[in-house]
NUPA-798779 format. One record per residue: chain; x, y, z of N, C-alpha, C, O in turn; residue number from 1. Coordinates in steps of 0.001 Angstrom, whole numbers, plus 500000, padded with zeros to 6 digits. Each point is the difference from the previous one (the first is absolute). Layout:
N
("A" (X Y Z) (X Y Z) (X Y Z) (X Y Z) NUM);
...
***
This chain:
184
("A" (371770 655474 605717) (498850 500783 499570) (500298 501488 500066) (499478 500785 499209) 1);
("A" (501376 499598 501754) (500314 501426 500148) (500678 500561 498740) (499754 501143 499617) 2);
("A" (501102 498044 499744) (500654 500442 498745) (498951 500244 498918) (500077 500983 499263) 3);
("A" (498943 498116 500645) (498938 500163 499005) (499166 501246 500297) (499624 500728 499081) 4);
("A" (500091 499517 502170) (499246 501203 500369) (500806 501270 499704) (499435 501036 499650) 5);
("A" (501884 498869 500495) (500854 501146 499647) (499936 500257 498489) (499922 501150 499568) 6);
("A" (500109 497796 499643) (499849 500130 498540) (498645 500616 499685) (499894 500868 499133) 7);
("A" (499080 498688 501564) (498658 500544 499809) (499972 501501 500282) (499386 500760 499251) 8);
("A" (501269 499666 501817) (500036 501432 500342) (500729 500805 498924) (499604 501126 499699) 9);
("A" (501447 498316 499726) (500733 500688 498922) (499104 500154 498767) (499947 501068 499389) 10);
("A" (499358 497866 500258) (499083 500055 498853) (498893 501019 500272) (499658 500798 499128) 11);
("A" (499780 499173 502091) (498951 500955 500360) (500495 501441 499882) (499291 500866 499489) 12);
("A" (501927 499384 500986) (500561 501357 499934) (500188 500436 498548) (499701 501140 499646) 13);
("A" (500793 497949 499514) (500177 500312 498580) (498665 500370 499361) (499891 501029 499334) 14);
("A" (499097 498135 500868) (498712 500270 499376) (499286 501196 500624) (499198 500656 499335) 15);
("A" (501084 499632 501932) (499461 501228 500599) (500576 501236 499313) (499275 500940 499676) 16);
("A" (502031 499042 500109) (500629 501157 499332) (499481 500171 498580) (499681 501112 499578) 17);
("A" (500236 497790 499694) (499514 500066 498621) (498535 500418 499974) (499598 500776 499134) 18);
("A" (499601 498724 501800) (498589 500381 500073) (499823 501476 500314) (499120 500653 499440) 19);
("A" (501705 499876 501448) (499923 501425 500320) (500421 500844 498804) (499421 501059 499755) 20);
("A" (501572 498486 499505) (500385 500685 498767) (498827 500005 499018) (499706 501017 499373) 21);
("A" (499635 497840 500506) (498833 499907 499107) (498923 500975 500450) (499318 500595 499167) 22);
("A" (500523 499573 502126) (499026 500967 500517) (500329 501421 499573) (499105 500768 499648) 23);
("A" (502173 499584 500383) (500409 501339 499552) (499809 500164 498490) (499751 501103 499512) 24);
("A" (500367 497797 499763) (499791 500067 498553) (498554 500343 499651) (499724 500508 498914) 25);
("A" (499352 499212 502010) (498601 500396 499780) (499919 501517 499866) (499310 500514 499119) 26);
("A" (501390 500197 501750) (500001 501465 499938) (500570 500480 498670) (499437 500889 499361) 27);
("A" (501681 498520 500228) (500610 500386 498722) (499037 499699 498854) (499861 500809 499082) 28);
("A" (499476 498041 500960) (499048 499619 498962) (498853 501007 499922) (499589 500390 498908) 29);
("A" (499899 500029 502241) (498909 500977 500021) (500475 501332 499423) (499282 500632 499224) 30);
("A" (501912 499792 501147) (500532 501261 499474) (500174 499949 498476) (499677 500962 499303) 31);
("A" (500830 497922 500191) (500147 499840 498547) (498614 499996 499354) (499813 500599 498941) 32);
("A" (499221 498738 501680) (498637 499978 499469) (499374 501383 499964) (499342 500372 499028) 33);
("A" (500868 500385 502041) (499482 501374 500034) (500648 500812 498883) (499327 500754 499297) 34);
("A" (501990 499084 500547) (500668 500739 498920) (499450 499607 498634) (499820 500854 499133) 35);
("A" (499912 497857 500674) (499447 499549 498720) (498668 500685 499701) (499752 500402 498863) 36);
("A" (499401 499730 502136) (498692 500642 499799) (500165 501502 499826) (499483 500577 499043) 37);
("A" (501232 500056 501873) (500193 501450 499921) (500737 500357 498721) (499627 500945 499305) 38);
("A" (501417 498301 500385) (500784 500278 498792) (499176 499893 498728) (500195 500771 499060) 39);
("A" (498892 498282 500911) (499161 499823 498818) (499112 501233 499785) (499939 500544 498897) 40);
("A" (499374 499892 502170) (499074 501134 499856) (500730 501329 499909) (499609 500870 499221) 41);
("A" (501434 499294 501556) (500792 501231 499936) (500704 500096 498649) (500113 501081 499421) 42);
("A" (500353 497788 500093) (500641 499973 498683) (499052 500420 498890) (500387 500734 499091) 43);
("A" (498363 498801 500982) (499002 500414 499005) (499764 501505 500073) (499830 500663 498977) 44);
("A" (500160 499874 502257) (499735 501430 500183) (501127 500866 499447) (499746 501082 499470) 45);
("A" (501491 498454 500648) (501129 500806 499539) (500502 499567 498625) (500920 500606 499449) 46);
("A" (498474 498347 500002) (500396 499531 498668) (501347 499293 499978) (500688 500003 498979) 47);
("A" (499688 499396 502135) (501295 499319 500120) (499772 498644 500676) (499205 499905 500934) 48);
("A" (501473 499065 498610) (499891 498693 500628) (500828 499982 501279) (501220 500161 499956) 49);
("A" (498120 499644 501182) (500687 500002 501295) (500096 498617 500624) (500533 499846 501098) 50);
("A" (498954 499156 498208) (500108 498631 500475) (500407 499119 498822) (500079 500469 498864) 51);
("A" (500175 498273 501406) (500464 499118 498931) (499651 498554 500327) (499540 499690 501099) 52);
("A" (500683 499446 497944) (499809 498564 500245) (500930 499530 501111) (499641 499114 500776) 53);
("A" (501540 501467 499307) (500945 499595 501055) (499419 500286 501384) (500154 499190 500913) 54);
("A" (499177 501960 499250) (499375 500300 501291) (498858 499040 500298) (499849 499547 501135) 55);
("A" (499353 500142 497864) (498891 499065 500188) (500538 498615 500362) (499497 499356 500921) 56);
("A" (501516 500194 498359) (500582 498691 500296) (500716 499997 501348) (500030 498975 500681) 57);
("A" (500541 502150 499706) (500613 500102 501329) (498955 499754 501073) (500261 499303 500981) 58);
("A" (498561 501267 498836) (498918 499770 500960) (499625 498516 500041) (499801 499443 501080) 59);
("A" (500102 499922 497765) (499689 498561 499949) (501083 499195 500696) (499702 499092 500777) 60);
("A" (501556 501237 498948) (501117 499253 500581) (500026 500169 501521) (500284 499052 500731) 61);
("A" (499420 502150 499732) (499959 500227 501439) (498890 499169 500644) (500188 499444 501082) 62);
("A" (498663 500473 498258) (498924 499145 500500) (500481 498549 500074) (499776 499307 500992) 63);
("A" (500890 500248 497934) (500543 498631 499992) (500939 499781 501177) (499916 498982 500687) 64);
("A" (500975 501972 499545) (500960 499868 501093) (499305 499937 501353) (500357 499183 500849) 65);
("A" (498650 501681 499351) (499273 500007 501269) (499342 498646 500223) (500109 499421 501081) 66);
("A" (499217 500082 497906) (499298 498722 500123) (500975 498839 500173) (499863 499192 500919) 67);
("A" (501116 500735 498193) (500906 498848 500009) (500918 499977 501217) (500243 498937 500572) 68);
("A" (500264 502217 499824) (500912 500039 501145) (499247 500001 501326) (500592 499754 501050) 69);
("A" (498119 500519 498908) (499204 500023 501230) (499412 498660 500391) (499471 499866 501103) 70);
("A" (500605 499129 498021) (499354 498716 500305) (500644 499288 501183) (499290 499488 500865) 71);
("A" (502014 500469 499189) (500677 499322 501117) (499751 500756 501307) (499833 499388 501055) 72);
("A" (500145 501933 498869) (499694 500835 501166) (498594 499695 500510) (499786 499856 501204) 73);
("A" (499255 500045 497869) (498615 499688 500383) (499921 498623 500648) (499282 499822 500985) 74);
("A" (501445 499201 498477) (500012 498667 500596) (500574 500045 501411) (499445 499395 500918) 75);
("A" (501653 501312 499255) (500638 500082 501313) (499047 500584 501041) (499971 499551 501146) 76);
("A" (499254 501449 498447) (499094 500681 500933) (498583 499419 499982) (499068 500605 500529) 77);
("A" (500781 498219 498859) (498723 499294 499953) (498886 500898 499445) (498880 500005 500510) 78);
("A" (501446 500740 498453) (499044 500911 499371) (499496 499468 498667) (499326 500719 499263) 79);
("A" (500987 498054 500425) (499554 499406 498744) (498546 499534 500137) (499459 499921 501103) 80);
("A" (499938 499781 497777) (498608 499558 499990) (499919 498609 500592) (500778 499109 499659) 81);
("A" (498275 500728 501226) (499814 498698 500647) (498505 499808 500235) (499315 500906 500475) 82);
("A" (500199 497933 499194) (498619 499650 500322) (500066 499244 501315) (500358 498823 500037) 83);
("A" (499297 501858 501027) (500235 499403 501320) (498716 499666 500755) (499860 500322 501180) 84);
("A" (499218 499039 498136) (498761 499590 500648) (500305 499106 501196) (499436 500188 501078) 85);
("A" (501450 498848 498736) (500366 499091 501080) (501273 500472 500704) (500108 499936 501225) 86);
("A" (500833 500530 497995) (501341 500345 500472) (499980 500979 501167) (500764 499843 500952) 87);
("A" (498367 501168 498984) (500010 501042 501027) (499686 499458 501396) (500402 500603 500994) 88);
("A" (498895 498284 499096) (499650 499429 501303) (500951 498901 500455) (499823 499458 501091) 89);
("A" (501159 500206 498123) (500928 498927 500352) (501001 500466 501051) (500307 501190 500078) 90);
("A" (500194 497895 500717) (501065 500349 500939) (501314 500265 499244) (500162 499544 498868) 91);
("A" (500761 501179 501744) (501243 500384 499314) (500788 498847 499388) (500548 500149 498908) 92);
("A" (499521 498710 501765) (500781 498885 499445) (499355 499448 498738) (500706 499635 499060) 93);
("A" (497976 500297 500900) (499323 499511 498798) (500170 501005 498855) (500193 499605 498850) 94);
("A" (499736 501700 501469) (500243 501030 498981) (501414 499867 499439) (500215 500083 498791) 95);
("A" (500741 499709 502112) (501398 499866 499576) (500174 498791 499086) (500714 500069 499000) 96);
("A" (498630 498824 501347) (500099 498804 499168) (499355 500233 498624) (500551 499587 498980) 97);
("A" (498299 501065 500994) (499332 500299 498725) (500856 500935 499155) (500133 499798 498793) 98);
("A" (500447 501224 501834) (500854 500935 499261) (501267 499311 499496) (500439 500250 498878) 99);
("A" (500143 498890 501942) (501195 499257 499600) (499688 499116 498795) (500750 499985 499024) 100);
("A" (498149 499288 501048) (499617 499130 498879) (499713 500826 498746) (500429 499636 498905) 101);
("A" (498860 501455 501251) (499692 500851 498850) (501248 500576 499355) (500100 500090 498777) 102);
("A" (500846 500296 502060) (501259 500557 499485) (500789 498952 499235) (500473 500256 498893) 103);
("A" (499668 498555 501703) (500817 498953 499383) (499325 499339 498800) (500672 499618 499042) 104);
("A" (498010 500247 501004) (499289 499288 498928) (499498 500904 498880) (499813 499545 498871) 105);
("A" (499970 501721 501431) (499403 500881 498991) (500858 501232 499679) (500349 500224 498841) 106);
("A" (499989 500567 502170) (500704 501262 499741) (501348 499794 499318) (500238 500543 498921) 107);
("A" (500631 498691 501688) (501351 499826 499448) (499967 499299 498646) (500674 500458 499077) 108);
("A" (498570 498447 500758) (499934 499395 498654) (499423 500955 498945) (500477 500026 498865) 109);
("A" (498504 500756 501502) (499440 500961 499054) (501055 501023 499574) (500115 500321 498817) 110);
("A" (500648 500185 502142) (501049 500983 499687) (501069 499394 499091) (500481 500654 499074) 111);
("A" (499880 498106 501193) (501004 499329 499159) (499464 499845 498578) (500725 500234 499033) 112);
("A" (498011 499374 500842) (499385 499883 498669) (499941 501350 499295) (500279 500090 498804) 113);
("A" (499361 500952 501927) (499921 501342 499399) (501369 500450 499489) (500104 500575 498917) 114);
("A" (500938 499164 501860) (501355 500340 499552) (500355 499179 498767) (500539 500530 499028) 115);
("A" (499161 498187 501016) (500308 499122 498865) (499308 500443 498723) (500610 500012 498931) 116);
("A" (498120 500350 501177) (499266 500427 498811) (500401 501396 499532) (499820 500324 498826) 117);
("A" (500716 500505 502059) (500402 501366 499645) (501434 500081 499490) (500358 500924 499270) 118);
("A" (500446 498115 501116) (501448 500069 499777) (500357 500271 498534) (500748 500935 499716) 119);
("A" (498730 498264 499355) (500364 500161 498584) (499584 501350 499443) (500727 500595 499205) 120);
("A" (498105 499894 501205) (499541 501314 499526) (500914 501110 500510) (500294 500945 499268) 121);
("A" (500154 498949 501972) (500903 501009 500562) (501354 499939 499303) (500566 501038 499656) 122);
("A" (499954 497767 500136) (501287 499840 499308) (499908 500558 498576) (500894 500718 499553) 123);
("A" (498031 498952 499746) (499819 500501 498627) (499909 501517 499992) (500524 500647 499094) 124);
("A" (498823 499921 501897) (499883 501453 500094) (501371 500646 500200) (500293 501040 499410) 125);
("A" (500546 498341 501424) (501360 500510 500208) (500864 499821 498754) (500803 500873 499669) 126);
("A" (499035 498009 499646) (500818 499747 498808) (499728 501025 498903) (500909 500383 499262) 127);
("A" (497860 500053 500635) (499650 500979 498956) (499972 501428 500536) (499750 500946 499253) 128);
("A" (500510 499205 502052) (499858 501298 500666) (498659 500627 499614) (499929 501120 499493) 129);
("A" (499021 498116 500768) (498639 500347 499599) (499604 501394 500481) (500237 500383 501146) 130);
("A" (499160 500349 497943) (499528 501360 500274) (498527 500058 499636) (499543 499281 499112) 131);
("A" (499733 501558 501560) (498584 500202 499696) (499839 500395 498536) (500806 500768 499475) 132);
("A" (498165 498717 499865) (499788 500373 498594) (499452 501421 499837) (499977 500533 498891) 133);
("A" (499586 500074 502203) (499467 501361 499917) (501129 501016 499837) (501075 499831 500576) 134);
("A" (498688 501214 498648) (501031 501038 499828) (500406 500586 501351) (499147 500403 500790) 135);
("A" (502134 499640 499463) (500511 500545 501263) (499785 499074 501175) (500129 500422 501150) 136);
("A" (499545 498316 498584) (499731 499044 501071) (501259 499570 500712) (501114 500283 499560) 137);
("A" (498694 499033 501538) (501103 499579 500863) (500454 498576 499680) (499269 499245 499360) 138);
("A" (501924 500391 501079) (500447 498608 499876) (499099 499081 500824) (499554 500368 501086) 139);
("A" (500186 498453 498395) (499113 499059 500696) (500771 498951 500801) (499458 499436 500951) 140);
("A" (501798 500293 498680) (500727 498910 500654) (500217 500208 501495) (499957 499020 500744) 141);
("A" (500273 502208 499741) (500174 500124 501460) (498720 499670 500773) (500050 499324 501027) 142);
("A" (498808 501154 498478) (498764 499764 500741) (499598 498529 499925) (499395 499475 500935) 143);
("A" (500934 499864 497970) (499709 498566 499908) (500862 499217 500987) (499571 498972 500523) 144);
("A" (501628 501506 499726) (500887 499349 500963) (499425 500058 501410) (500188 499079 500794) 145);
("A" (499110 502008 499512) (499421 500158 501331) (498966 498907 500271) (499763 499648 501156) 146);
("A" (499628 499819 497802) (499061 498896 500180) (500700 498815 500680) (499477 499425 500955) 147);
("A" (501684 500228 498551) (500755 498890 500601) (500479 500371 501398) (499936 499183 500919) 148);
("A" (500542 502044 499242) (500457 500450 501318) (498859 499914 501011) (500211 499570 501134) 149);
("A" (498592 500832 498469) (498875 499987 500940) (499658 498577 500444) (499697 499770 501170) 150);
("A" (500354 499273 497892) (499709 498621 500389) (501128 499420 500864) (499742 499169 500871) 151);
("A" (501493 501258 498897) (501100 499567 500874) (499811 500548 501420) (500210 499288 500982) 152);
("A" (499390 501981 499110) (499737 500586 501314) (498834 499294 500687) (500013 499799 501215) 153);
("A" (498991 499831 498005) (498853 499274 500552) (500419 498610 500492) (499530 499543 501042) 154);
("A" (501347 499794 498215) (500531 498705 500460) (500764 500183 501311) (499811 499239 500949) 155);
("A" (501047 501769 499097) (500747 500256 501239) (499053 500248 501172) (500186 499449 501085) 156);
("A" (498793 501389 498684) (499064 500274 501085) (499210 498756 500358) (499669 499791 501167) 157);
("A" (500025 499380 497844) (499346 498728 500276) (500862 499115 500886) (499493 499352 500915) 158);
("A" (501800 500620 498819) (500934 499233 500839) (499989 500553 501425) (499966 499241 500969) 159);
("A" (500063 502087 499148) (499959 500625 501320) (498711 499646 500735) (500017 499663 501183) 160);
("A" (498867 500420 498097) (498713 499670 500620) (499964 498525 500405) (499480 499658 501062) 161);
("A" (501072 499473 498093) (500026 498576 500315) (500816 499739 501269) (499598 499204 500850) 162);
("A" (501533 501460 499272) (500838 499847 501191) (499213 500423 501239) (499970 499279 500997) 163);
("A" (499398 501884 498937) (499251 500507 501156) (498805 499102 500320) (499729 499716 501167) 164);
("A" (499564 499842 497808) (498837 499141 500242) (500404 498652 500579) (499305 499466 500864) 165);
("A" (501806 499978 498675) (500498 498747 500565) (500363 500204 501481) (499691 499166 500851) 166);
("A" (500967 501960 499431) (500385 500291 501382) (498770 500191 500883) (500001 499572 501154) 167);
("A" (498961 501056 498330) (498754 500155 500764) (499350 498634 500213) (499564 499684 501107) 168);
("A" (500370 499511 497838) (499364 498688 500089) (500712 499093 501010) (499356 499230 500713) 169);
("A" (501965 500868 499340) (500766 499152 500927) (500178 500644 501383) (500661 499437 500873) 170);
("A" (498743 501747 499316) (500058 500648 501301) (501290 500730 500291) (500257 500350 501151) 171);
("A" (500566 499891 497840) (501282 500676 500201) (499905 501508 499797) (500971 500724 500220) 172);
("A" (497849 499751 499356) (499782 501431 499770) (498548 500297 500331) (499097 499239 499657) 173);
("A" (500701 501877 501014) (498640 500423 500315) (499403 500722 498792) (500691 500784 499349) 174);
("A" (498028 498960 500341) (499379 500696 498864) (499868 501490 500280) (499900 500427 501151) 175);
("A" (500102 500353 497776) (499835 501449 500123) (498603 500299 500509) (499052 499259 499738) 176);
("A" (500839 501834 500992) (498684 500428 500493) (499128 500414 498824) (500498 500521 499002) 177);
("A" (498215 499249 501118) (499051 500432 498973) (499940 501525 500009) (500194 500627 501041) 178);
("A" (499541 499965 497805) (499861 501443 499900) (498693 500422 500669) (498958 499367 499830) 179);
("A" (501130 501709 500928) (498798 500550 500600) (499435 501050 499073) (500730 500571 499190) 180);
("A" (497979 499692 500918) (499333 500973 499118) (500698 501357 500065) (500076 500696 498988) 181);
("A" (500436 499696 502181) (500648 501296 500126) (501294 500095 499215) (500440 501101 499667) 182);
("A" (500187 497746 500025) (501254 499997 499250) (499764 500051 498489) (500919 500294 499235) 183);
("A" (497863 499421 500343) (499708 499954 498564) (499841 501332 499431) (499751 500133 498802) 184);
***
């Protein structure tokens, strides 16, 4: 079990780094958005175009990256949406069993299906080196690839969560402490 927990820690570290990168991309996205607004109005004032479709699409792509690369990070830190009417009052072993079942029966199969349904569109985009139809637009194939990467990262994090939940359920790992209001 210790080898599996070591694999889990490696996956957690990977998704932590990627999640923190996604967090920094929020700042870049906001800066690009501010430039898009300022450039539009300042450009009108000086009679010069100071923004472009490429800047607008860059902002969209950054949003995509933040969302797609942040999903595994959110799962790792238990920040995903959960309806926990019953779950919040369950003991740790029952929570671990519910999370393990949810990961194996729903999360991982859903991610595999999402990759399967996205695969041909991503391949076709790479084959044609798809570019935005807007004048001065950006290539679309790299951002479409991130869709598959994000689901792969989510599968990896699901595996990590499954390992930890199994270890908690079997008593080989202590559950993490609940967050206190002061930490939020």
